[in-house]
C-alpha positions in Angstrom: 119.3 190.7 106.9 122.9 190.0 106.1 123.1 187.7 109.2 120.0 185.9 108.5 121.0 184.5 105.2 123.6 182.0 106.3 121.2 180.6 109.0 118.3 180.6 106.4 121.1 178.8 104.0 122.0 176.1 106.7 118.7 175.1 107.4 117.9 174.7 103.7 121.1 172.7 103.5 120.0 170.6 106.5 116.5 170.1 105.2 117.8 169.0 101.7 120.1 166.7 103.4 117.3 165.2 105.4 115.0 164.9 102.2 118.4 163.1 100.4 118.6 160.9 103.5 114.8 159.9 103.4 114.7 159.3 99.3 117.8 157.1 100.0 116.6 155.1 102.6 113.3 154.5 100.8 115.5 153.7 97.8 117.0 150.8 99.7 113.8 149.4 101.2 111.8 149.6 97.8 114.6 148.2 95.7 113.4 144.6 96.6 117.2 143.4 96.7 117.0 139.5 97.2 120.9 139.5 97.5 123.6 141.5 98.6 124.8 142.5 95.1 121.8 143.7 94.4 121.6 145.9 97.4 124.7 147.4 96.7 123.9 148.5 93.5 120.8 150.2 94.5 122.5 153.3 96.0 125.5 154.3 97.7 123.9 154.6 100.9 122.1 151.2 101.1 123.9 148.3 103.3 123.0 144.6 103.6 122.7 142.6 106.9 124.7 139.5 106.7 123.5 138.1 110.2 121.9 134.7 110.1 118.6 135.2 111.9 118.1 138.6 111.1 115.1 137.9 109.0 112.7 136.0 111.2 109.2 134.5 110.4 107.1 136.8 108.2 109.6 139.3 106.9 110.8 139.4 103.5 114.4 139.0 102.7 114.7 142.6 101.3 114.1 143.8 104.7 118.0 143.0 104.9 118.6 145.9 102.6 118.4 149.2 104.2 120.5 152.2 105.4 123.3 151.7 107.9 121.0 153.5 110.8 117.9 151.5 109.5 119.5 148.4 110.0 121.2 149.1 113.1 117.4 150.0 114.3 116.3 146.8 113.2 118.7 144.8 115.5 121.4 144.0 112.9 124.8 143.7 114.7 127.3 146.4 113.3 129.9 143.8 112.6 127.4 142.0 110.5 126.5 145.1 108.1 127.9 144.9 104.6 128.6 148.5 103.4 132.0 148.5 101.4 132.9 152.3 100.6 134.8 153.5 97.3 138.3 154.6 97.7 141.5 156.5 95.7 144.7 154.7 95.8 147.6 156.5 94.5 149.9 153.9 93.0 152.8 156.0 91.2 153.3 159.8 92.5 156.4 161.1 90.9 156.7 165.0 91.3 156.6 167.0 88.2 160.1 168.2 86.9 161.3 171.4 87.9 163.7 172.0 84.9 165.2 175.3 83.8 166.6 176.3 80.8 169.8 174.7 79.6 169.5 171.7 81.9 170.1 168.2 80.2 167.3 165.8 80.4 165.9 163.1 78.4 162.1 163.5 77.3 161.4 160.1 79.0 162.6 161.7 82.4 160.5 164.7 82.0 157.2 164.7 84.1 154.5 167.3 83.1 151.6 165.0 85.0 151.1 164.1 88.5 150.3 161.5 89.8 151.0 158.8 87.0 148.8 155.8 88.2 145.9 155.5 90.3 143.4 153.0 91.4 139.7 153.8 91.9 137.4 151.4 93.9 133.7 152.5 92.8 130.9 152.1 95.0 127.9 152.3 92.5 126.5 156.2 92.8 129.4 157.3 94.9 132.1 159.5 92.9 135.3 159.3 93.4 137.7 162.6 93.1 141.3 162.8 92.6 143.8 165.8 91.5 145.8 165.9 88.4 148.6 168.4 88.4 150.2 169.9 85.0 153.3 171.8 84.8 154.7 173.6 81.8 158.1 172.6 81.6 160.7 175.0 80.1 162.9 173.9 77.1 160.7 170.9 76.5 161.9 169.2 73.2 159.9 169.8 69.9 159.3 167.9 66.3 157.9 170.1 63.8 156.9 168.5 60.3 156.3 171.2 57.5 153.6 169.7 55.0 153.5 171.7 51.9 150.9 171.6 49.1 153.3 171.8 45.6 150.3 172.4 43.2 151.3 175.0 40.6 149.7 177.9 42.6 152.5 177.6 45.4 155.2 178.2 43.2 156.2 181.7 44.8 155.5 179.9 48.3 158.0 177.5 47.7 160.7 180.1 47.1 160.6 181.4 50.5 160.4 178.1 52.3 163.7 177.1 51.0 165.0 179.5 53.5 162.8 178.3 56.2 164.9 175.5 57.7 167.8 177.7 59.0 165.8 180.5 60.2 163.3 178.1 62.2 165.9 176.5 63.6 167.8 179.9 64.7 164.3 181.0 66.1 163.2 177.8 67.8 166.3 178.0 69.8 164.9 180.7 71.8 162.3 178.1 72.9 164.0 174.8 73.2 167.4 173.6 72.6 166.1 170.0 71.0 164.4 170.9 68.1 164.1 168.8 64.9 162.3 169.7 61.6 161.1 167.6 58.7 159.6 168.2 55.5 156.7 166.7 53.3 154.6 167.7 50.0 151.5 166.7 48.5 149.4 167.5 45.5 146.3 165.2 44.9 145.5 161.6 43.9 146.9 160.6 40.4 143.7 159.8 38.9 141.2 161.5 36.8 139.2 164.0 37.4 142.0 165.0 40.1 145.0 165.3 37.5 145.0 164.8 33.7 146.3 161.1 33.0 147.4 162.0 29.4 151.1 161.3 28.9 152.4 165.0 28.2 150.2 166.2 31.1 151.8 163.7 33.6 155.2 164.4 32.2 154.6 168.2 32.5 151.4 169.2 34.6 152.1 172.9 34.5 151.9 173.5 30.7 154.6 175.7 30.2 158.5 175.2 29.0 160.2 174.6 32.4 158.9 171.2 33.0 157.3 170.4 36.4 157.3 167.7 38.7 155.1 164.8 37.9 151.9 164.8 40.2 151.9 162.6 43.2 149.6 162.2 46.4 152.2 162.4 49.2 155.8 162.4 49.4 158.0 162.4 52.8 160.8 164.3 51.4 162.9 164.8 55.0 162.4 162.8 57.8 162.8 164.7 61.3 166.4 166.0 61.7 168.3 168.6 63.6 170.1 169.5 60.4 168.4 172.8 59.4 170.9 173.0 56.6 169.8 169.7 55.2 166.1 171.2 55.1 167.2 173.9 53.0 169.0 171.6 50.7 166.3 169.3 50.0 163.6 171.7 49.9 165.7 173.7 47.5 165.5 170.6 45.1 161.7 170.3 45.1 159.9 171.5 41.9 156.2 172.6 41.7 153.6 170.3 40.1 150.1 170.3 39.3 146.5 169.0 39.3 143.1 169.8 37.4 140.6 170.7 40.4 141.0 173.4 43.0 141.0 171.2 46.3 144.0 169.5 47.0 144.6 166.0 48.7 146.1 167.3 51.9 144.0 164.8 54.1 145.7 161.9 52.5 149.0 163.6 53.4 147.9 164.6 57.0 146.6 160.9 57.8 150.1 159.6 56.5 152.1 162.0 58.6 150.3 161.2 61.5 150.2 157.3 61.3 153.8 156.6 59.7 155.3 157.7 63.2 158.5 155.4 62.2 159.0 157.2 58.8 158.5 160.5 59.7 160.8 159.9 62.9 158.2 161.3 65.5 159.6 161.3 69.0 157.4 161.3 72.6 157.6 164.9 72.6 156.0 168.1 71.6 154.5 167.4 67.9 153.9 170.0 65.5 152.6 169.6 61.9 152.4 172.6 59.7 150.0 172.5 56.8 150.5 175.0 54.2 148.0 175.4 51.3 146.2 178.0 49.3 143.1 175.7 48.5 140.6 173.8 50.0 140.6 169.9 50.7 139.0 166.7 49.5 137.5 164.3 52.3 135.9 161.0 52.4 133.3 160.5 49.7 135.2 162.6 47.1 137.1 159.5 46.0 134.1 158.2 44.1 134.4 160.6 41.4 137.9 158.8 40.2 135.8 155.4 40.9 137.8 154.8 44.3 135.3 153.0 46.7 137.6 151.6 49.6 137.5 153.7 52.5 140.6 155.0 54.2 142.1 152.4 56.6 144.0 154.8 58.9 147.2 152.9 58.3 150.9 153.8 56.9 151.1 152.9 53.3 154.7 154.8 52.5 157.1 153.0 50.3 160.4 154.7 49.3 158.6 157.7 51.1 156.0 157.8 48.7 152.0 157.2 49.6 151.2 154.2 47.2 147.5 153.7 47.9 146.3 157.0 46.9 144.7 156.0 43.7 142.9 152.9 45.5 141.8 154.3 48.8 139.4 157.1 49.4 140.2 160.4 51.4 140.1 160.1 55.4 136.8 161.7 57.0 137.3 164.6 59.2 136.3 162.4 62.2 139.0 159.8 61.2 141.8 162.2 60.7 140.7 163.9 64.1 141.1 160.5 65.9 144.5 159.6 64.3 145.9 163.1 65.2 144.7 162.9 68.7 146.1 159.4 69.0 149.5 160.4 67.8 149.3 163.6 69.8 150.1 165.9 67.0 149.0 169.8 67.0 148.1 171.2 63.7 149.0 174.6 62.3 147.2 175.5 59.2 149.1 178.2 57.3 146.3 179.4 54.7 145.9 182.3 52.6 143.1 184.6 53.0 140.5 183.3 50.4 140.4 179.7 52.0 140.4 181.1 55.7 136.9 180.3 56.6 137.3 176.8 55.6 139.9 175.8 57.9 138.6 178.0 60.6 135.7 175.7 60.5 137.8 172.8 60.4 139.9 173.8 63.4 136.9 173.3 65.7 136.8 169.7 64.3 140.7 168.5 65.0 142.1 168.6 68.3 144.6 171.2 69.4 144.8 173.0 66.2 145.6 176.4 65.0 145.0 178.6 62.1 146.9 181.6 60.6 146.8 183.9 57.7 149.8 182.9 55.3 150.8 185.9 52.8 150.6 185.5 49.2 154.2 184.3 48.9 154.5 182.7 52.5 157.2 185.6 53.5 155.5 185.8 57.1 155.5 181.6 57.6 158.2 181.8 60.5 156.3 184.4 62.6 153.0 182.4 61.9 154.5 179.2 63.2 156.1 180.9 66.5 152.7 182.6 66.9 150.5 179.6 66.6 153.0 177.5 68.7 152.7 180.1 71.5 148.8 179.7 71.3 148.8 176.0 71.3 151.1 175.6 74.0 149.6 178.2 76.3 146.1 176.4 76.5 146.0 173.1 78.6 143.0 170.9 77.4 142.6 167.7 79.3 141.2 164.6 77.6 140.2 161.1 78.3 140.1 157.4 76.9 136.7 156.1 76.4 134.8 155.2 79.6 133.0 152.0 80.0 129.1 151.9 79.7 127.6 153.6 83.0 130.3 155.2 83.9 130.4 159.4 84.1 133.4 161.9 84.5 133.4 165.4 85.1 136.0 168.3 85.6 136.4 171.0 87.6 139.8 173.3 87.8 140.9 176.7 89.0 143.2 178.6 86.5 145.4 181.5 86.8 142.8 184.0 87.0 141.2 182.4 90.2 138.0 181.5 88.5 136.4 178.2 89.0 135.4 176.4 86.2 133.4 173.3 85.7 131.5 171.2 83.0 133.6 171.5 79.5 135.1 174.8 80.7 136.5 172.5 83.3 138.8 170.5 81.2 141.0 173.8 80.0 143.0 176.6 81.1 144.5 179.4 78.9 147.6 181.6 79.2 149.9 179.0 80.8 153.2 179.9 80.8 156.3 178.3 81.4 156.7 177.0 84.7 153.0 177.4 85.9 151.2 174.7 87.7 147.3 173.7 87.2 145.3 171.5 89.0 142.4 169.7 87.4 139.9 168.0 89.7 138.5 165.0 88.3 135.3 163.1 89.3 134.2 159.5 88.2 131.1 157.8 89.3 129.8 154.3 88.3 126.1 154.2 87.9 125.8 150.4 87.2 128.0 147.3 87.4 129.5 146.6 84.0 129.5 143.0 82.6 132.3 140.9 83.5 134.8 141.3 86.3 137.7 142.7 84.7 139.0 146.1 85.6 139.0 149.0 83.5 141.8 151.2 82.3 141.3 154.9 81.4 144.0 157.2 80.5 144.0 161.1 81.1 146.5 163.5 79.4 146.9 167.0 78.4 146.1 167.3 74.5 149.0 167.4 72.7 151.2 165.9 74.8 152.6 162.4 75.4 152.5 161.7 78.8 149.4 160.2 80.5 147.8 159.5 83.9 146.6 155.8 84.0 143.4 155.4 86.2 142.4 151.8 86.9 138.5 151.4 87.5 137.5 148.7 90.0 133.8 148.8 90.5 132.6 147.3 93.9 129.6 145.1 92.7 130.1 142.3 95.2 129.9 142.0 98.9 133.0 140.4 101.1 130.7 137.8 102.5 130.1 136.3 99.0 133.6 134.9 99.4 132.5 132.7 102.2 129.6 131.2 100.3 128.9 127.7 101.2 127.3 125.8 98.3 124.8 122.8 99.6 125.1 124.2 103.2 123.4 122.3 106.0 121.7 125.3 107.0 119.6 125.3 103.8 117.4 122.3 104.6 120.5 119.8 104.5 122.0 121.1 101.2 119.1 122.1 99.5 120.6 125.5 98.5 123.7 127.7 99.0 124.1 129.7 102.2 125.3 133.5 101.2 125.7 136.3 103.1 123.0 135.5 105.8 120.5 134.0 103.3 119.9 130.7 101.9 119.8 130.8 97.8 117.8 127.7 97.1 118.2 125.4 94.3 116.0 124.7 91.6 112.8 123.1 93.2 112.8 124.4 96.6 111.6 127.5 98.2 111.2 129.0 101.5 113.8 131.2 103.8 115.7 127.8 104.5 114.6 126.0 101.4 112.8 124.1 103.6 109.8 123.3 100.8 109.2 121.8 97.5 107.9 124.1 94.8 105.0 121.3 94.3 104.2 121.4 98.0 104.4 125.1 98.4 100.9 125.9 96.8 99.2 122.7 98.4 95.7 123.6 99.7 96.5 122.7 103.4 99.4 124.8 103.3 97.3 128.0 101.9 94.6 127.3 104.8 97.1 127.7 107.4 97.5 131.2 106.0 94.1 132.3 106.1 92.7 133.9 109.3 89.4 132.7 110.7 89.2 130.4 107.5 88.5 133.6 105.4 89.0 133.8 102.2 91.9 135.7 101.4 95.5 134.7 101.8 97.7 136.6 104.5 95.0 139.1 104.4 95.8 140.0 100.9 99.0 141.7 102.3 101.5 139.1 101.9 102.3 135.8 100.3 102.0 132.1 101.6 105.5 130.5 101.7 105.5 126.9 103.1 102.4 127.4 105.2 103.5 131.0 106.8 102.7 134.4 105.6 105.5 136.6 104.4 104.2 140.2 104.7 104.7 142.7 102.0 105.7 146.4 102.2 103.3 149.0 101.2 104.0 150.1 97.4 103.6 153.7 97.8 105.8 154.2 100.9 108.5 151.3 101.9 108.7 152.3 105.5 104.8 151.3 105.8 104.7 147.5 106.8 102.5 144.8 107.2 103.0 142.2 110.0 101.4 139.8 112.2 100.7 136.1 111.8 98.4 136.6 109.1 99.4 140.2 108.0 96.7 141.3 109.4 98.3 144.4 111.2 100.2 147.5 109.7 102.0 150.8 111.2 100.3 153.4 108.9 96.5 152.9 109.2 96.0 155.0 112.3 94.3 158.4 113.1 96.4 161.6 111.5 97.1 164.8 112.6 98.3 167.5 110.8 99.2 165.0 108.0 101.3 162.9 110.1 100.6 159.5 111.3 99.8 159.7 115.2 100.6 163.5 114.8 104.3 162.3 114.4 104.1 161.8 118.5 103.8 158.3 118.4 103.5 154.8 116.6 100.8 153.2 115.0 100.5 149.7 116.1 98.0 147.7 114.5 95.6 150.5 113.7 96.2 152.1 117.4 98.4 155.1 118.3 100.7 154.4 120.9 101.8 158.0 122.0 105.2 159.1 123.2 105.0 160.5 126.9 103.9 163.7 127.1 100.9 163.3 124.5 97.5 161.5 124.3 94.7 161.3 122.2 93.4 159.0 119.4 96.1 160.8 116.9 98.4 161.7 119.7 97.6 165.2 118.9 97.0 166.6 122.6 100.3 167.5 124.4 100.1 167.2 128.1 102.4 170.2 128.7 101.0 173.6 129.6 104.3 175.5 128.8 102.3 176.6 125.7 99.6 178.2 127.8 101.9 179.9 130.2 101.9 183.8 130.1 104.6 186.5 130.7 103.3 187.0 134.4 103.7 183.2 134.8 99.8 182.7 135.1 98.0 179.9 132.8 96.1 181.8 130.1 96.5 185.1 132.4 94.2 183.6 134.7 91.2 184.0 132.1 91.0 180.2 130.8 91.9 177.0 131.1 94.8 175.0 129.3 93.3 172.2 127.3 95.9 170.1 124.9 98.5 172.9 125.1 95.8 175.6 124.1 94.3 178.3 126.0 90.4 178.1 126.1 89.6 181.5 127.4 86.4 181.7 130.0 85.5 185.1 129.2 84.4 185.4 125.5 85.9 189.0 125.2 89.0 187.9 125.6 91.4 186.0 122.7 94.9 185.3 121.9 97.5 182.4 122.7 97.3 183.2 126.4 93.9 185.2 126.5 95.7 188.4 126.9 93.7 190.3 124.3 90.2 192.2 124.7 89.6 194.0 121.4 85.8 195.0 122.8 86.8 195.9 126.2 86.9 199.6 127.4 90.0 201.8 127.0 91.5 200.8 130.6 93.6 204.4 130.2 90.3 206.4 130.0 88.7 204.6 132.8 91.3 205.2 135.2 92.3 208.5 134.3 90.0 210.3 136.7 91.3 208.2 139.7 94.9 208.8 139.0 94.2 212.5 138.7 92.3 212.7 142.0 94.8 210.4 143.9 98.0 211.9 142.8 97.1 215.4 141.6 94.2 216.3 143.4 92.3 217.1 140.3 89.5 215.2 138.3 86.8 213.5 140.8 85.5 215.3 144.0 87.2 214.3 147.2 84.1 212.1 148.2 83.8 210.5 144.7 87.5 209.8 144.6 87.6 207.9 147.8 84.5 206.0 146.9 85.8 204.9 143.5 89.5 204.8 143.5 90.3 203.5 147.0 91.2 200.1 145.6 93.9 201.2 143.6 97.2 200.5 144.8 99.4 203.4 143.4 103.2 203.3 143.2 104.5 206.9 142.4 108.0 207.1 140.4 109.7 210.7 139.6 109.5 210.6 136.0 107.8 208.7 132.9 111.1 207.1 131.8 111.2 205.2 135.3 108.0 203.7 134.7 107.8 199.8 134.0 107.9 198.7 130.6 104.6 197.7 129.4 103.4 194.4 127.6 100.0 193.6 126.6 100.8 189.7 127.2 102.3 190.9 130.5 99.0 192.6 131.9 101.0 195.6 131.8 99.4 198.8 129.8 101.1 202.0 129.5 98.5 205.1 129.5 98.9 209.0 128.7 96.1 211.2 129.6 95.7 214.8 129.9 94.2 216.7 132.8 92.3 219.9 133.2 95.5 222.0 132.6 96.2 220.2 129.4 99.2 218.4 130.9 100.2 214.9 129.9 99.8 212.4 133.1 101.9 209.2 132.4 101.0 206.1 134.3 101.2 202.2 133.8 98.2 200.0 134.7 98.4 196.5 135.5 95.2 194.8 133.7 95.1 191.6 135.8 91.5 191.5 136.6 91.8 188.7 139.0 94.2 191.1 141.3 91.8 192.5 143.9 93.9 195.7 144.1 95.3 196.2 140.6 98.6 198.3 140.8 98.9 201.3 139.1 102.7 203.2 138.7 102.4 206.8 138.3 105.1 209.5 137.3 104.7 212.6 139.4 106.3 214.9 136.8 103.8 216.0 134.3 104.2 217.0 130.6 102.6 220.5 130.6 103.0 222.8 127.6 105.1 225.8 128.4 103.4 229.5 128.2 103.8 231.8 125.5 107.0 233.7 124.8 105.7 237.5 124.9 108.9 239.1 124.0 109.9 236.4 121.2 106.1 237.2 119.8 106.8 241.0 120.1 110.0 240.7 118.2 108.7 238.4 115.7 105.6 240.7 114.8 107.8 244.0 115.0 110.2 242.4 112.6 107.6 241.5 110.3 106.1 244.6 110.3 109.6 246.4 109.5 110.3 243.7 107.0 107.0 244.4 105.3 107.3 247.9 105.5 110.7 247.9 103.9 109.5 245.3 101.3 106.8 247.7 100.3 109.1 250.7 100.2 111.2 248.9 97.9 108.4 248.0 95.6 107.2 251.5 95.7 110.6 252.9 94.5 111.0 250.3 91.7 107.7 251.2 90.3 108.3 254.9 90.6 111.9 254.7 89.1 110.4 252.4 86.2 107.6 254.7 85.4 109.8 257.9 85.5 112.3 256.0 83.0 109.4 255.1 80.6 108.1 258.9 80.6 111.7 260.2 80.3 111.9 257.9 77.2 108.9 258.8 75.9 109.7 262.6 76.1 113.0 262.1 74.2 111.2 260.3 71.8 108.8 263.2 71.0 111.7 265.7 70.7 113.2 263.6 68.1 110.0 263.0 66.1 109.2 266.9 66.2 109.4 268.6 63.0 109.3 272.6 62.9 107.5 274.6 60.0 110.0 277.3 58.3 107.1 279.7 57.1 106.4 283.2 58.1 103.8 284.2 60.2 101.3 287.0 58.1 100.9 288.9 61.4 104.3 289.5 62.4 105.8 292.7 61.7 109.5 293.5 62.7 110.5 295.9 65.1 113.4 297.5 63.1 112.5 300.3 60.9 114.8 301.2 57.8 115.0 304.5 56.5 117.1 305.1 53.1 118.9 308.6 52.7 117.8 309.7 49.2 120.8 311.7 48.9 123.3 309.2 49.9 125.0 307.4 47.0 127.5 304.3 47.4 131.2 305.1 46.6 
């Protein structure tokens, strides 16, 4: 069974390829393409014949569009076939950087993606596939911006954040030697109802003796720097602030941190943004509560490191924020408390390359949270691409470290990638239609969260090479009545015909139409074509483009002929104007009669085993009792073995028939003797040989093979001289078995008797002991008892 499966799969694949090829061929033929450009866009297997005289009289221009084998079969020279193919051209292919810890290299000189630039020539419907390698480089530079909620509830957290700079610097040195850190803070929009706008609440929003900082929307406290001590110093000066509602204005701060690249100091390296809060967030639409209706514009509005458009523009939406974070290649780490964790876990799936960690009540675990989140983010590689033009489709496949192939959305990413690991993504792009315009398109591919990009230029193939040789007002087209392009004339307005030889006014003239009617009939071109300039241009069948009409009046076709087994002309001939022209070796109205007798050949070499005639490759048995492909079976015939049993016995073993009967009835048999039945020829019903096994008078089996060819006058019988006789009874064995059986039965009976008596005695003895125990004796005197001792007292005796 195992060896059959690959064969079956191969046959199915071949069948599918064949069906696909037929479908593509029909697609090309049925597209009705009038130009080479239309033909190319019909399908990847469609080609155009640019030969000048390819379409003669009575043939449509769309006949030039077909598969390459179809055009060659029609007589188009291969050099005149337009069939451009797509290709992938690598224009820049720098190797990925093999950098080790301690080696100096500028971020711009570090390469993690290969190749860097490609050109894809895309034939419509034909995918182009290329490989993109990603290698995670060790000691890659990191920029980290810490964005903190400074509302009143985060007061205890601020104490621990003041020591974060030097601690984080020290810890990140284990990952990279090039690390920078920055700090920003936020509260909320400075309008009602987010904060109280009274004078005393603006000066001290915390309602306590120790004054708090004035509320603000977002402040860039420290741009990215390598000085961890400066981070501690500036953060140490920060004071807590306050607001009225629970959600904060963190989205405003995230947007400004993403778009104000120069103010924040982002470099083209790994960008991390830590967002620390214990509350939810406002988003687009919430600004209406404060009378703010202008949407967020996604631009930088920092002045003196303060966000100035907070009171005037609404919060950004989640989608808008995700777009800006992705454009800036920023990976976000949400360090939030347990009570708001579900909110930010839901937000994580909407933002690119983000992670969520649980922040303790006083933020003492923020350092470990950042390290863990960074490891999780950078160990997963997620490929993304810029927007594709309309009509283009992209697919990803990859083989990750676990050697499991992934496709679809899973094919975009690989997890558990360590430093030095290399991952290969196979990216396939296919164009389903030609875009508007002739400009090329640029698509960028990158690993999410990384700056480097692979630039891919898409160049659709929507025009034939012969288009460059277009001759306007060509003399070939009725002295300049059209342009000659790719073997055809494209007529100017007012002209029709294969060579623009007719005016549109004359094309429908009565005398022109009369020349397209057969025998002065009423139908033009037999209703199977169009009359163009007095000549019939025949149509193709709408159901099947391979079915053609032809002839001077389109009166003939290649599909209305007799069929056999659902095929025109049985698939063994060509239909020509209603008549099957059979291929050699076939005959009949539907070419359904093969002239070969190979299918009637029996194993004996005879046709139909000599019992019939071969007609159209099928045996017609002359004797109605016989049947089968070669008349080899006879279900109603007598058993040939029983019929010849007596003859075999009398001829070979001197048994069965009497001597005179044997000579009279069995002399026609040619008997060949062999020593044993194993030496007999192998029997086949289809070969005329039948193996027999019959019993004689001694109950012995006789083996012989009969050649059942009734056309042979002296049938051949092969007989084994050695019979299979049953052996006599073994007396000693029988006596031994009987004696042993008697002894065994006797011993068994003795054992059973002994067991029964033993059990019975035990029961009786137990009963006796019980009676002794239960017996009670009467202690009274017997009235008839007299003692044998007589006592006589001496009257004279006196005791001393």
